[in-house]
Biopython code that builds the backbone (N, CA, C, O; Angstrom):
import numpy as np
from Bio.PDB.StructureBuilder import StructureBuilder

atoms = [
    (1, "MET", "N", (62.797, -254.220, 100.247)),
    (1, "MET", "CA", (62.292, -254.317, 101.894)),
    (1, "MET", "C", (61.344, -253.162, 101.950)),
    (1, "MET", "O", (61.167, -252.333, 101.057)),
    (2, "HIS", "N", (60.805, -253.213, 103.026)),
    (2, "HIS", "CA", (59.729, -252.241, 103.480)),
    (2, "HIS", "C", (59.910, -251.702, 104.893)),
    (2, "HIS", "O", (59.921, -252.498, 105.832)),
    (3, "GLY", "N", (60.049, -250.439, 105.088)),
    (3, "GLY", "CA", (60.333, -249.838, 106.144)),
    (3, "GLY", "C", (59.099, -248.850, 106.822)),
    (3, "GLY", "O", (58.217, -248.321, 106.145)),
    (4, "LEU", "N", (59.207, -248.748, 107.996)),
    (4, "LEU", "CA", (58.105, -248.028, 108.813)),
    (4, "LEU", "C", (58.794, -247.371, 109.829)),
    (4, "LEU", "O", (59.570, -247.968, 110.575)),
    (5, "ILE", "N", (58.514, -245.955, 109.918)),
    (5, "ILE", "CA", (59.114, -245.053, 110.960)),
    (5, "ILE", "C", (57.816, -244.412, 111.590)),
    (5, "ILE", "O", (57.154, -243.625, 110.913)),
    (6, "GLY", "N", (57.431, -244.750, 112.924)),
    (6, "GLY", "CA", (56.227, -243.947, 113.476)),
    (6, "GLY", "C", (56.455, -243.276, 114.799)),
    (6, "GLY", "O", (57.328, -243.782, 115.505)),
    (7, "LYS", "N", (55.757, -242.118, 115.302)),
    (7, "LYS", "CA", (55.814, -241.804, 116.544)),
    (7, "LYS", "C", (54.305, -241.976, 117.127)),
    (7, "LYS", "O", (53.282, -241.492, 116.643)),
    (8, "MET", "N", (54.417, -242.741, 118.223)),
    (8, "MET", "CA", (53.180, -242.856, 119.084)),
    (8, "MET", "C", (53.247, -242.152, 120.187)),
    (8, "MET", "O", (54.317, -241.857, 120.719)),
    (9, "VAL", "N", (52.118, -241.823, 120.623)),
    (9, "VAL", "CA", (52.049, -240.823, 122.061)),
    (9, "VAL", "C", (51.169, -241.563, 123.011)),
    (9, "VAL", "O", (49.977, -241.807, 122.825)),
    (10, "ALA", "N", (51.849, -241.876, 124.000)),
    (10, "ALA", "CA", (51.178, -242.898, 125.061)),
    (10, "ALA", "C", (50.138, -241.681, 125.980)),
    (10, "ALA", "O", (50.233, -240.454, 125.960)),
    (11, "VAL", "N", (49.431, -242.314, 126.537)),
    (11, "VAL", "CA", (48.518, -241.654, 127.725)),
    (11, "VAL", "C", (49.456, -241.161, 128.750)),
    (11, "VAL", "O", (50.499, -241.798, 128.894)),
    (12, "GLU", "N", (49.257, -240.184, 129.440)),
    (12, "GLU", "CA", (50.033, -239.286, 130.304)),
    (12, "GLU", "C", (50.477, -240.568, 131.436)),
    (12, "GLU", "O", (49.638, -241.281, 131.986)),
    (13, "ASN", "N", (51.865, -240.677, 131.629)),
    (13, "ASN", "CA", (52.489, -241.487, 132.591)),
    (13, "ASN", "C", (52.184, -243.055, 132.282)),
    (13, "ASN", "O", (52.184, -243.923, 133.154)),
    (14, "GLN", "N", (51.941, -243.265, 130.994)),
    (14, "GLN", "CA", (51.859, -244.910, 130.438)),
    (14, "GLN", "C", (52.693, -245.297, 129.517)),
    (14, "GLN", "O", (52.559, -246.298, 128.814)),
    (15, "ARG", "N", (53.877, -244.260, 129.480)),
    (15, "ARG", "CA", (54.688, -244.793, 128.245)),
    (15, "ARG", "C", (55.482, -246.049, 128.514)),
    (15, "ARG", "O", (55.607, -246.863, 127.599)),
    (16, "ASP", "N", (56.088, -246.297, 129.821)),
    (16, "ASP", "CA", (56.738, -247.443, 130.065)),
    (16, "ASP", "C", (55.767, -248.446, 130.070)),
    (16, "ASP", "O", (56.345, -249.521, 129.914)),
    (17, "ALA", "N", (54.560, -248.596, 130.178)),
    (17, "ALA", "CA", (53.748, -249.712, 130.369)),
    (17, "ALA", "C", (53.355, -250.169, 128.740)),
    (17, "ALA", "O", (53.263, -251.349, 128.403)),
    (18, "LEU", "N", (53.155, -249.070, 127.854)),
    (18, "LEU", "CA", (53.028, -249.387, 126.631)),
    (18, "LEU", "C", (54.250, -249.783, 125.956)),
    (18, "LEU", "O", (54.107, -250.624, 125.068)),
    (19, "ILE", "N", (55.473, -249.338, 126.198)),
    (19, "ILE", "CA", (56.476, -249.633, 125.616)),
    (19, "ILE", "C", (56.840, -251.383, 126.156)),
    (19, "ILE", "O", (57.394, -252.186, 125.405)),
    (20, "ALA", "N", (56.484, -251.652, 127.308)),
    (20, "ALA", "CA", (56.476, -253.137, 127.727)),
    (20, "ALA", "C", (55.675, -254.123, 126.562)),
    (20, "ALA", "O", (56.112, -255.099, 125.952)),
    (21, "ILE", "N", (54.444, -253.525, 126.511)),
    (21, "ILE", "CA", (53.559, -254.366, 125.439)),
    (21, "ILE", "C", (54.096, -254.492, 124.080)),
    (21, "ILE", "O", (54.048, -255.549, 123.451)),
    (22, "LEU", "N", (54.680, -253.247, 123.568)),
    (22, "LEU", "CA", (55.353, -253.143, 122.343)),
    (22, "LEU", "C", (56.326, -253.992, 122.196)),
    (22, "LEU", "O", (56.512, -254.483, 121.083)),
    (23, "VAL", "N", (57.079, -254.313, 123.200)),
    (23, "VAL", "CA", (58.340, -254.900, 122.881)),
    (23, "VAL", "C", (58.332, -256.388, 123.258)),
    (23, "VAL", "O", (59.173, -257.127, 122.744)),
    (24, "GLU", "N", (57.277, -256.948, 124.272)),
    (24, "GLU", "CA", (56.912, -258.177, 124.152)),
    (24, "GLU", "C", (56.335, -258.857, 123.254)),
    (24, "GLU", "O", (56.461, -260.080, 123.207)),
    (25, "SER", "N", (55.572, -258.138, 122.351)),
    (25, "SER", "CA", (54.716, -258.824, 121.164)),
    (25, "SER", "C", (55.674, -258.903, 119.845)),
    (25, "SER", "O", (55.196, -259.256, 118.767)),
    (26, "THR", "N", (56.893, -258.595, 119.968)),
    (26, "THR", "CA", (57.770, -258.700, 118.751)),
    (26, "THR", "C", (58.442, -260.082, 118.503)),
    (26, "THR", "O", (59.095, -260.272, 117.477)),
    (27, "ASP", "N", (58.299, -260.926, 119.333)),
    (27, "ASP", "CA", (58.730, -262.300, 119.178)),
    (27, "ASP", "C", (58.039, -262.892, 117.674)),
    (27, "ASP", "O", (56.863, -262.668, 117.390)),
    (28, "ALA", "N", (58.855, -263.578, 116.889)),
    (28, "ALA", "CA", (58.191, -264.381, 116.080)),
    (28, "ALA", "C", (57.584, -263.822, 115.196)),
    (28, "ALA", "O", (56.512, -264.394, 114.994)),
    (29, "MET", "N", (57.789, -262.733, 114.381)),
    (29, "MET", "CA", (57.120, -262.212, 113.459)),
    (29, "MET", "C", (57.742, -262.224, 112.145)),
    (29, "MET", "O", (58.487, -261.318, 111.771)),
    (30, "PRO", "N", (57.373, -263.489, 111.263)),
    (30, "PRO", "CA", (57.869, -263.585, 110.053)),
    (30, "PRO", "C", (57.969, -262.319, 109.071)),
    (30, "PRO", "O", (57.079, -261.531, 108.755)),
    (31, "GLY", "N", (59.392, -262.361, 108.660)),
    (31, "GLY", "CA", (59.450, -261.488, 107.608)),
    (31, "GLY", "C", (60.215, -260.079, 108.400)),
    (31, "GLY", "O", (60.831, -259.219, 107.768)),
    (32, "CYS", "N", (60.011, -260.069, 109.982)),
    (32, "CYS", "CA", (60.498, -258.859, 110.435)),
    (32, "CYS", "C", (61.767, -259.070, 110.596)),
    (32, "CYS", "O", (62.208, -260.060, 111.179)),
    (33, "LEU", "N", (62.617, -257.974, 109.992)),
    (33, "LEU", "CA", (64.162, -258.118, 110.097)),
    (33, "LEU", "C", (64.640, -256.913, 111.250)),
    (33, "LEU", "O", (65.760, -256.993, 111.755)),
    (34, "SER", "N", (63.853, -255.983, 111.557)),
    (34, "SER", "CA", (64.227, -255.002, 112.692)),
    (34, "SER", "C", (63.064, -254.624, 113.146)),
    (34, "SER", "O", (62.099, -254.665, 112.383)),
    (35, "TYR", "N", (62.908, -254.154, 114.547)),
    (35, "TYR", "CA", (61.828, -253.913, 115.319)),
    (35, "TYR", "C", (62.289, -252.966, 116.514)),
    (35, "TYR", "O", (62.450, -253.392, 117.658)),
    (36, "VAL", "N", (62.465, -251.770, 116.174)),
    (36, "VAL", "CA", (63.248, -250.986, 117.400)),
    (36, "VAL", "C", (62.091, -250.149, 118.036)),
    (36, "VAL", "O", (61.245, -249.675, 117.277)),
    (37, "VAL", "N", (61.998, -249.926, 119.459)),
    (37, "VAL", "CA", (61.074, -249.280, 120.093)),
    (37, "VAL", "C", (62.219, -248.347, 120.829)),
    (37, "VAL", "O", (63.296, -248.856, 121.138)),
    (38, "ALA", "N", (61.964, -247.095, 121.068)),
    (38, "ALA", "CA", (62.761, -245.961, 121.361)),
    (38, "ALA", "C", (61.949, -244.973, 122.227)),
    (38, "ALA", "O", (60.817, -244.728, 121.807)),
    (39, "LYS", "N", (62.336, -244.373, 123.352)),
    (39, "LYS", "CA", (61.677, -243.356, 123.974)),
    (39, "LYS", "C", (62.166, -241.954, 123.246)),
    (39, "LYS", "O", (63.291, -241.574, 122.919)),
    (40, "ASP", "N", (60.946, -241.378, 123.132)),
    (40, "ASP", "CA", (61.647, -239.694, 122.584)),
    (40, "ASP", "C", (62.113, -239.019, 123.676)),
    (40, "ASP", "O", (61.590, -238.932, 124.787)),
    (41, "SER", "N", (63.497, -238.381, 123.141)),
    (41, "SER", "CA", (64.065, -237.615, 124.272)),
    (41, "SER", "C", (63.587, -236.252, 124.782)),
    (41, "SER", "O", (64.083, -235.678, 125.752)),
    (42, "GLU", "N", (62.488, -235.750, 123.971)),
    (42, "GLU", "CA", (62.085, -234.288, 124.434)),
    (42, "GLU", "C", (60.712, -234.504, 124.805)),
    (42, "GLU", "O", (60.258, -233.808, 125.713)),
    (43, "ASP", "N", (59.961, -235.384, 124.230)),
    (43, "ASP", "CA", (58.370, -235.840, 124.694)),
    (43, "ASP", "C", (58.395, -236.938, 125.783)),
    (43, "ASP", "O", (58.839, -238.052, 125.506)),
    (44, "PRO", "N", (57.937, -236.651, 126.994)),
    (44, "PRO", "CA", (57.777, -237.615, 127.998)),
    (44, "PRO", "C", (56.811, -238.826, 127.480)),
    (44, "PRO", "O", (57.005, -240.006, 127.771)),
    (45, "ASN", "N", (55.857, -238.400, 126.755)),
    (45, "ASN", "CA", (54.935, -239.365, 126.398)),
    (45, "ASN", "C", (55.236, -240.108, 124.804)),
    (45, "ASN", "O", (54.587, -241.052, 124.354)),
    (46, "GLY", "N", (56.216, -239.513, 124.213)),
    (46, "GLY", "CA", (56.551, -239.903, 122.620)),
    (46, "GLY", "C", (57.324, -241.336, 122.859)),
    (46, "GLY", "O", (58.107, -241.532, 123.788)),
    (47, "ILE", "N", (57.036, -242.110, 122.056)),
    (47, "ILE", "CA", (57.669, -243.603, 121.568)),
    (47, "ILE", "C", (57.819, -243.512, 119.908)),
    (47, "ILE", "O", (56.905, -243.326, 119.105)),
    (48, "TRP", "N", (58.999, -243.664, 119.677)),
    (48, "TRP", "CA", (59.404, -243.799, 118.246)),
    (48, "TRP", "C", (59.518, -245.479, 117.816)),
    (48, "TRP", "O", (60.114, -246.242, 118.577)),
    (49, "ILE", "N", (58.966, -245.931, 116.673)),
    (49, "ILE", "CA", (59.049, -247.478, 116.465)),
    (49, "ILE", "C", (59.682, -247.286, 114.995)),
    (49, "ILE", "O", (59.188, -246.620, 114.086)),
    (50, "THR", "N", (60.842, -247.992, 114.966)),
    (50, "THR", "CA", (61.233, -248.317, 113.553)),
    (50, "THR", "C", (61.151, -249.647, 113.046)),
    (50, "THR", "O", (61.842, -250.480, 113.632)),
    (51, "GLU", "N", (60.466, -250.022, 112.097)),
    (51, "GLU", "CA", (60.567, -251.432, 111.606)),
    (51, "GLU", "C", (61.006, -251.757, 110.177)),
    (51, "GLU", "O", (60.635, -251.100, 109.205)),
    (52, "ILE", "N", (61.741, -252.711, 110.122)),
    (52, "ILE", "CA", (62.199, -253.208, 108.904)),
    (52, "ILE", "C", (61.656, -254.591, 108.249)),
    (52, "ILE", "O", (61.886, -255.647, 108.840)),
    (53, "TRP", "N", (61.071, -254.584, 107.255)),
    (53, "TRP", "CA", (60.283, -255.989, 106.822)),
    (53, "TRP", "C", (60.977, -256.488, 105.394)),
    (53, "TRP", "O", (61.380, -255.690, 104.548)),
    (54, "ASP", "N", (61.038, -257.663, 105.284)),
    (54, "ASP", "CA", (61.515, -258.212, 103.916)),
    (54, "ASP", "C", (60.616, -257.739, 102.865)),
    (54, "ASP", "O", (61.087, -257.611, 101.736)),
    (55, "ARG", "N", (59.315, -257.446, 103.091)),
    (55, "ARG", "CA", (58.443, -256.924, 102.283)),
    (55, "ARG", "C", (57.104, -256.322, 102.863)),
    (55, "ARG", "O", (56.689, -256.668, 103.969)),
    (56, "LYS", "N", (56.591, -255.606, 102.241)),
    (56, "LYS", "CA", (55.145, -254.995, 102.620)),
    (56, "LYS", "C", (54.088, -255.945, 103.191)),
    (56, "LYS", "O", (53.355, -255.694, 104.148)),
    (57, "GLU", "N", (54.117, -257.189, 102.393)),
    (57, "GLU", "CA", (53.000, -258.273, 102.729)),
    (57, "GLU", "C", (53.434, -259.053, 104.040)),
    (57, "GLU", "O", (52.596, -259.687, 104.682)),
    (58, "SER", "N", (54.539, -259.001, 104.356)),
    (58, "SER", "CA", (54.758, -259.837, 105.626)),
    (58, "SER", "C", (54.044, -258.778, 106.877)),
    (58, "SER", "O", (53.241, -259.218, 107.700)),
    (59, "HIS", "N", (54.461, -257.443, 106.846)),
    (59, "HIS", "CA", (54.150, -256.366, 107.725)),
    (59, "HIS", "C", (52.528, -256.637, 107.718)),
    (59, "HIS", "O", (51.927, -256.756, 108.785)),
    (60, "GLN", "N", (51.907, -256.719, 106.541)),
    (60, "GLN", "CA", (50.551, -256.663, 106.625)),
    (60, "GLN", "C", (50.135, -258.059, 107.233)),
    (60, "GLN", "O", (49.217, -258.053, 108.052)),
    (61, "ALA", "N", (50.775, -259.332, 106.877)),
    (61, "ALA", "CA", (50.479, -260.578, 107.785)),
    (61, "ALA", "C", (50.683, -260.458, 109.138)),
    (61, "ALA", "O", (49.887, -260.979, 109.918)),
    (62, "SER", "N", (51.574, -259.886, 109.498)),
    (62, "SER", "CA", (51.809, -259.609, 111.222)),
    (62, "SER", "C", (50.700, -259.104, 111.965)),
    (62, "SER", "O", (50.454, -259.440, 113.124)),
    (63, "LEU", "N", (49.991, -258.245, 111.248)),
    (63, "LEU", "CA", (48.784, -257.674, 111.869)),
    (63, "LEU", "C", (47.684, -258.677, 112.262)),
    (63, "LEU", "O", (46.771, -258.365, 113.027)),
    (64, "SER", "N", (47.824, -260.033, 111.642)),
    (64, "SER", "CA", (46.767, -260.975, 111.779)),
    (64, "SER", "C", (47.380, -262.104, 113.017)),
    (64, "SER", "O", (46.626, -262.917, 113.553)),
    (65, "LEU", "N", (48.330, -262.037, 113.235)),
    (65, "LEU", "CA", (49.165, -262.972, 114.364)),
    (65, "LEU", "C", (48.270, -262.731, 115.651)),
    (65, "LEU", "O", (47.960, -261.614, 116.066)),
    (66, "PRO", "N", (47.874, -264.022, 116.261)),
    (66, "PRO", "CA", (47.093, -263.662, 117.601)),
    (66, "PRO", "C", (48.187, -263.034, 118.559)),
    (66, "PRO", "O", (47.620, -262.468, 119.494)),
    (67, "SER", "N", (49.361, -262.957, 118.628)),
    (67, "SER", "CA", (49.953, -262.549, 119.551)),
    (67, "SER", "C", (50.154, -261.028, 119.312)),
    (67, "SER", "O", (50.284, -260.253, 120.260)),
    (68, "VAL", "N", (50.175, -260.602, 117.947)),
    (68, "VAL", "CA", (50.050, -259.100, 117.866)),
    (68, "VAL", "C", (48.751, -258.679, 118.147)),
    (68, "VAL", "O", (48.606, -257.641, 118.792)),
    (69, "ARG", "N", (47.679, -259.381, 117.729)),
    (69, "ARG", "CA", (46.198, -258.788, 117.941)),
    (69, "ARG", "C", (46.044, -258.545, 119.487)),
    (69, "ARG", "O", (45.553, -257.559, 120.037)),
    (70, "ALA", "N", (46.604, -259.724, 120.084)),
    (70, "ALA", "CA", (46.443, -259.389, 121.498)),
    (70, "ALA", "C", (47.008, -258.299, 122.171)),
    (70, "ALA", "O", (46.397, -257.653, 123.023)),
    (71, "ALA", "N", (48.497, -258.010, 121.707)),
    (71, "ALA", "CA", (49.016, -256.838, 122.105)),
    (71, "ALA", "C", (48.439, -255.428, 121.720)),
    (71, "ALA", "O", (48.545, -254.441, 122.449)),
    (72, "ILE", "N", (47.836, -255.440, 120.534)),
    (72, "ILE", "CA", (47.132, -254.156, 120.121)),
    (72, "ILE", "C", (45.787, -254.035, 121.001)),
    (72, "ILE", "O", (45.383, -252.884, 121.166)),
    (73, "SER", "N", (45.134, -254.952, 121.517)),
    (73, "SER", "CA", (43.947, -254.899, 122.249)),
    (73, "SER", "C", (44.452, -254.304, 123.596)),
    (73, "SER", "O", (43.723, -253.475, 124.140)),
    (74, "ARG", "N", (45.540, -254.621, 124.143)),
    (74, "ARG", "CA", (46.026, -254.386, 125.509)),
    (74, "ARG", "C", (46.621, -252.956, 125.288)),
    (74, "ARG", "O", (46.520, -252.189, 126.245)),
    (75, "ALA", "N", (47.159, -252.549, 124.283)),
    (75, "ALA", "CA", (48.013, -251.304, 124.094)),
    (75, "ALA", "C", (47.014, -250.285, 123.771)),
    (75, "ALA", "O", (47.437, -249.186, 124.130)),
    (76, "LYS", "N", (45.854, -250.215, 123.232)),
    (76, "LYS", "CA", (44.864, -249.329, 122.935)),
    (76, "LYS", "C", (44.470, -248.235, 123.909)),
    (76, "LYS", "O", (44.505, -247.037, 123.627)),
    (77, "PRO", "N", (44.116, -248.704, 125.000)),
    (77, "PRO", "CA", (43.724, -247.900, 125.981)),
    (77, "PRO", "C", (44.857, -247.122, 126.613)),
    (77, "PRO", "O", (44.691, -246.278, 127.493)),
    (78, "LEU", "N", (46.128, -247.503, 126.048)),
    (78, "LEU", "CA", (47.582, -246.630, 126.688)),
    (78, "LEU", "C", (47.879, -245.887, 125.786)),
    (78, "LEU", "O", (48.718, -245.039, 126.091)),
    (79, "ILE", "N", (47.319, -245.865, 124.242)),
    (79, "ILE", "CA", (47.686, -244.866, 123.242)),
    (79, "ILE", "C", (46.632, -243.740, 123.039)),
    (79, "ILE", "O", (45.449, -243.816, 122.711)),
    (80, "ALA", "N", (47.464, -242.614, 123.351)),
    (80, "ALA", "CA", (46.740, -241.073, 123.179)),
    (80, "ALA", "C", (46.654, -240.623, 121.693)),
    (80, "ALA", "O", (45.884, -239.718, 121.371)),
    (81, "GLY", "N", (47.532, -241.326, 120.693)),
    (81, "GLY", "CA", (47.627, -240.850, 119.343)),
    (81, "GLY", "C", (48.874, -241.363, 118.650)),
    (81, "GLY", "O", (49.699, -242.124, 119.155)),
    (82, "PHE", "N", (48.901, -240.931, 117.624)),
    (82, "PHE", "CA", (49.809, -241.139, 116.453)),
    (82, "PHE", "C", (50.330, -239.890, 115.962)),
    (82, "PHE", "O", (49.502, -239.240, 115.323)),
    (83, "ALA", "N", (51.544, -239.338, 116.086)),
    (83, "ALA", "CA", (52.240, -238.156, 115.580)),
    (83, "ALA", "C", (52.838, -238.153, 113.994)),
    (83, "ALA", "O", (52.578, -237.347, 113.100)),
    (84, "THR", "N", (53.568, -239.119, 113.963)),
    (84, "THR", "CA", (54.305, -239.279, 112.668)),
    (84, "THR", "C", (54.067, -240.685, 112.236)),
    (84, "THR", "O", (53.948, -241.618, 113.030)),
    (85, "HIS", "N", (53.990, -240.818, 110.636)),
    (85, "HIS", "CA", (54.000, -242.000, 110.120)),
    (85, "HIS", "C", (54.817, -241.804, 108.967)),
    (85, "HIS", "O", (54.466, -240.843, 108.282)),
    (86, "VAL", "N", (55.904, -242.504, 108.519)),
    (86, "VAL", "CA", (56.552, -242.538, 107.317)),
    (86, "VAL", "C", (56.864, -243.989, 106.883)),
    (86, "VAL", "O", (57.231, -244.894, 107.631)),
    (87, "VAL", "N", (56.673, -244.055, 105.651)),
    (87, "VAL", "CA", (56.925, -245.459, 104.759)),
    (87, "VAL", "C", (58.461, -245.441, 104.279)),
    (87, "VAL", "O", (58.797, -244.399, 103.716)),
    (88, "THR", "N", (59.228, -246.219, 104.386)),
    (88, "THR", "CA", (60.390, -246.032, 103.823)),
    (88, "THR", "C", (60.895, -247.213, 103.053)),
    (88, "THR", "O", (60.284, -248.271, 103.206)),
    (89, "ILE", "N", (61.941, -247.180, 102.234)),
    (89, "ILE", "CA", (62.243, -248.266, 101.273)),
    (89, "ILE", "C", (64.020, -248.571, 102.019)),
    (89, "ILE", "O", (64.962, -248.048, 101.423)),
    (90, "PRO", "N", (64.237, -249.220, 102.997)),
    (90, "PRO", "CA", (65.378, -249.631, 103.544)),
    (90, "PRO", "C", (66.525, -250.013, 102.270)),
    (90, "PRO", "O", (66.284, -250.650, 101.244)),
    (91, "ILE", "N", (67.620, -249.505, 102.629)),
    (91, "ILE", "CA", (68.796, -249.806, 101.514)),
    (91, "ILE", "C", (70.012, -250.676, 102.293)),
    (91, "ILE", "O", (70.559, -251.660, 101.796)),
    (92, "SER", "N", (70.283, -250.179, 103.450)),
    (92, "SER", "CA", (71.310, -251.123, 104.117)),
    (92, "SER", "C", (71.172, -250.695, 105.633)),
    (92, "SER", "O", (70.559, -249.737, 106.105)),
    (93, "GLY", "N", (71.776, -251.493, 106.143)),
    (93, "GLY", "CA", (71.725, -251.410, 107.609)),
    (93, "GLY", "C", (72.787, -252.161, 108.451)),
    (93, "GLY", "O", (73.462, -253.032, 107.903)),
    (94, "VAL", "N", (72.950, -251.883, 109.659)),
    (94, "VAL", "CA", (74.217, -252.904, 110.517)),
    (94, "VAL", "C", (73.327, -253.660, 111.493)),
    (94, "VAL", "O", (72.419, -253.126, 112.131)),
    (95, "LYS", "N", (73.661, -254.951, 111.559)),
    (95, "LYS", "CA", (72.891, -255.920, 112.679)),
    (95, "LYS", "C", (73.749, -255.545, 113.824)),
    (95, "LYS", "O", (74.910, -255.157, 113.697)),
    (96, "ALA", "N", (73.100, -255.683, 114.992)),
    (96, "ALA", "CA", (73.602, -255.577, 116.313)),
    (96, "ALA", "C", (74.212, -256.915, 116.681)),
    (96, "ALA", "O", (74.720, -257.077, 117.790)),
]
sb = StructureBuilder()
sb.init_structure("model")
sb.init_model(0)
sb.init_chain("A")
sb.init_seg("    ")
for serial, (resi, resn, name, xyz) in enumerate(atoms, 1):
    if name == "N":
        sb.init_residue(resn, " ", resi, " ")
    sb.init_atom(name, np.array(xyz, "f"), 0.0, 1.0, " ", f" {name:<3s}", serial, name[0])
structure = sb.get_structure()
């Protein structure tokens, strides 16, 4: 499996709008086992994204999906930057 954990920073007062774009673009991503978007509890502009994929190639392929490409284009103006990015190797988890 292939995991990613990253912190994205939204433009001031645009976090909820950016989250809406991130959440709507997660339908039908082949190989995506989990995609969690969370508000940072201390940073009013911070967003944490935790992803688990069946393999690294599935994640790479998702970046070519029309829905994901459209979401990236819409999200770019709302992104101030990226703070943290970690690649993980998921071992286990609990399905909701």
